[in-house]
Steps between C-alpha positions, in 0.01 A plus 500: 500500500232329717542132571231229500449180699703221338281213376761249617628612843220746584744776606445864384812498278371427146593765245500532123736615232458527122707281267649748255527236221135412523270807508206325667680265729523587867718302743382466856768427761480437871770668711436249776497155341635588148183362331471614141190513279426652161199703406371589161347845542218422244360223731294657776144469617264583780555287810203274583553560877557876533349593162782743423704498175809404689543136399801420275611171340845402640718211393801331650686181423238285684162660428289766336244675714282802558615723786310789648730776631205644701381202703800262428295212382640243253316288245719231340446479124746213419793330654810442287570133419757327710785412268717318758 
């Protein structure tokens, strides 16, 4: 499986696996910094920068964002509320 550039640490160690309980949920994990994000396979679009259909909506415990696996750009959609 090919790896991608991690949106958090910027190392080429970001890979995906499918959650067997949720048919459309993909989990992205970084082998370098252990960052985890979740992707709903039904949310993808053309990237506004490289214009390829390689942009996916990812979500972690702090934010939801569009991430392009081709040009590695990130567009924050929303930040999770701080409940501390």
